C-alpha positions as CSV (number, residue, x, y, z in Angstrom):
1,M,14.9,15.3,0.3
2,D,11.6,15.7,2.0
3,G,11.2,15.8,5.8
4,G,10.4,12.1,6.0
5,T,13.5,10.9,4.2
6,P,16.0,11.0,7.1
7,L,13.5,9.0,9.3
8,F,12.9,6.5,6.4
9,I,16.7,6.0,5.9
10,Q,17.2,5.5,9.7
11,K,14.3,2.9,9.8
12,F,15.8,1.1,6.8
13,F,19.1,0.6,8.6
14,Q,17.3,-0.5,11.8
15,S,15.0,-3.0,10.1
16,P,15.7,-3.4,6.3
17,K,13.4,-6.4,5.9
18,Q,10.5,-4.4,7.3
19,V,11.2,-1.1,5.4
20,G,12.4,-2.7,2.2
21,S,14.2,0.2,0.6
22,L,16.8,2.8,1.5
23,F,14.7,5.6,0.0
24,P,11.0,6.6,0.3
25,S,8.8,6.2,-2.8
26,S,9.0,8.9,-5.5
27,N,6.1,11.2,-6.6
28,S,6.3,9.5,-10.0
29,L,5.6,6.1,-8.3
30,A,2.8,7.6,-6.3
31,K,1.2,9.0,-9.5
32,K,1.6,5.7,-11.4
33,M,-0.2,3.9,-8.5
34,T,-3.1,6.3,-8.5
35,N,-3.6,7.6,-12.0
36,P,-5.2,4.6,-13.8
37,L,-8.0,4.2,-11.2
38,C,-11.6,5.4,-11.5
39,W,-11.9,7.4,-8.3
40,D,-15.6,7.9,-8.6
41,H,-16.0,4.2,-7.6
42,I,-13.7,4.4,-4.5
43,D,-15.5,5.1,-1.2
44,I,-13.4,3.0,1.1
45,A,-9.7,2.4,0.6
46,A,-6.7,1.2,2.6
47,E,-3.0,1.7,2.2
48,L,-0.6,-1.0,3.5
49,G,3.0,0.0,4.5
50,A,2.5,3.8,4.2
51,G,6.0,4.7,5.4
52,T,6.4,8.5,5.3
53,G,3.2,9.1,3.5
54,V,4.3,9.9,-0.1
55,I,1.7,7.6,-1.7
56,T,-0.8,8.5,1.1
57,K,-0.8,12.1,0.0
58,E,-1.5,11.1,-3.6
59,I,-4.3,8.8,-2.6
60,I,-5.9,11.5,-0.5
61,R,-5.5,14.0,-3.3
62,N,-7.6,11.7,-5.6
63,L,-10.3,10.6,-3.1
64,K,-13.6,12.2,-3.5
65,P,-15.1,14.0,-0.5
66,G,-16.6,11.7,2.1
67,S,-14.4,8.7,1.2
68,E,-12.6,6.8,3.9
69,L,-8.9,5.9,3.9
70,Y,-7.4,3.5,6.4
71,I,-3.6,3.8,6.7
72,F,-1.5,0.8,7.9
73,E,2.1,1.1,9.1
74,K,3.9,-1.4,11.3
75,D,6.8,0.8,12.4
76,E,5.6,2.7,15.6
77,E,7.5,5.9,15.0
78,M,6.4,6.3,11.4
79,R,2.8,5.4,12.5
80,K,2.9,8.2,15.0
81,K,4.0,10.7,12.3
82,L,1.3,9.4,10.0
83,K,-1.3,9.9,12.7
84,L,-0.2,13.6,13.1
85,Q,0.1,14.2,9.4
86,F,-3.2,12.5,8.4
87,S,-5.3,13.1,11.5
88,R,-8.6,12.8,9.6
89,N,-7.7,9.2,8.7
90,T,-7.6,6.0,10.8
91,V,-4.0,4.7,11.2
92,C,-3.6,1.0,12.0
93,E,-0.7,-1.3,12.7
94,D,-0.8,-4.7,11.0
95,A,-1.8,-5.4,7.4
96,R,-2.5,-9.0,8.3
97,Y,-5.6,-7.8,10.1
98,I,-7.2,-5.3,7.7
99,L,-10.8,-6.2,8.4
100,S,-10.6,-6.5,12.2
101,S,-8.5,-3.3,12.4
102,I,-11.1,-1.2,10.5
103,E,-14.1,-3.1,11.9
104,K,-15.6,-3.8,8.5
105,E,-17.2,-6.9,6.8
106,E,-15.5,-8.9,4.2
107,E,-15.7,-7.6,0.6
108,T,-16.1,-4.0,1.8
109,L,-13.1,-2.1,0.4
110,D,-13.0,-0.6,-3.1
111,A,-9.2,-0.3,-3.3
112,I,-6.1,-1.3,-1.4
113,F,-2.7,0.2,-2.1
114,S,0.5,-1.4,-0.9
115,G,4.1,-0.5,-0.5
116,L,4.8,-3.6,1.6
117,P,8.1,-5.3,0.8
118,F,6.7,-8.7,0.0
119,A,10.1,-10.0,-1.2
120,N,11.4,-9.7,2.3
121,F,8.6,-11.7,3.8
122,T,8.3,-15.4,4.3
123,R,6.1,-17.2,1.7
124,D,3.5,-17.8,4.5
125,L,3.4,-14.2,5.5
126,Q,3.1,-13.1,1.8
127,R,0.1,-15.4,1.3
128,E,-1.5,-14.4,4.6
129,I,-1.5,-10.8,3.6
130,V,-2.6,-11.4,0.1
131,E,-5.5,-13.5,1.3
132,E,-6.5,-10.8,3.7
133,V,-6.4,-8.2,0.9
134,Y,-8.5,-10.5,-1.3
135,R,-11.1,-11.0,1.5
136,S,-11.2,-7.3,2.2
137,L,-11.9,-6.2,-1.4
138,R,-15.4,-6.1,-2.9
139,P,-15.9,-7.9,-6.3
140,G,-14.4,-5.6,-8.9
141,G,-12.2,-4.0,-6.2
142,V,-8.6,-3.1,-7.1
143,F,-5.3,-4.0,-5.4
144,V,-2.4,-1.7,-6.4
145,A,1.0,-2.7,-5.1
146,F,4.6,-1.7,-6.0
147,Q,7.6,-4.0,-5.8
148,Y,11.2,-3.9,-6.9
149,S,10.8,-7.2,-8.9
150,T,8.2,-9.3,-10.6
151,Q,8.5,-12.0,-7.9
152,M,4.9,-11.6,-6.7
153,K,3.3,-12.0,-10.1
154,K,2.3,-15.6,-9.8
155,T,1.0,-15.2,-6.2
156,F,-1.1,-12.3,-7.3
157,Q,-2.4,-14.2,-10.3
158,E,-3.5,-17.1,-8.1
159,F,-5.9,-14.7,-6.3
160,F,-6.9,-11.9,-8.7
161,R,-8.9,-12.0,-12.0
162,T,-6.5,-9.7,-13.8
163,V,-2.9,-8.6,-13.0
164,E,-1.3,-5.9,-14.9
165,I,2.3,-4.7,-14.4
166,A,3.8,-1.3,-15.2
167,F,7.4,-0.3,-14.9
168,V,8.4,3.0,-13.1
169,P,12.0,4.0,-13.9
170,K,11.6,7.3,-12.1
171,N,12.0,5.8,-8.6
172,F,15.0,4.7,-6.7
173,P,15.3,1.8,-7.1
174,P,13.1,1.5,-10.2
175,A,9.8,-0.2,-9.3
176,F,7.0,-2.4,-10.8
177,V,3.4,-1.4,-10.1
178,Y,0.9,-4.3,-10.1
179,T,-2.7,-3.5,-10.6
180,C,-4.9,-6.4,-9.7
181,E,-8.7,-6.7,-10.0
182,K,-10.8,-9.0,-7.9
């Protein structure tokens, strides 16, 4: 177990609907979320629901020098740890307010990554966040999200031009990675 796993497990039991899983994302999941992208075209990105930073590390490893990454995490304690661990990046609280949190215009971001547990959110909250993601991405921008089911497929298809789904068995629980293009 990595150093963030005990905190992640504790947060799951305190607020399972917000955390979404008993265990942090695996390195296999992080790689599946980042491998298919053309990183030469990503100057500004965001990660929603960063948790303990497993996927964040992989995003940063792939970003070219000079790129910006905005990290969103609702849980205060995990957000504080992310600020320490990724001090060069801006850490924000609420994925419903991407644009106002990063003080950018609409259609600015090249990529948005998400570990948010959409299945645990109300339908209204799901749509509110997906609409904000869509507004934040430039035309041709990419939204990459993992989920533990294919429940969000129709919602993502309502907004995005293309929606591809890949299965990642080397994660607990196994996950689906959605790659959506605006």
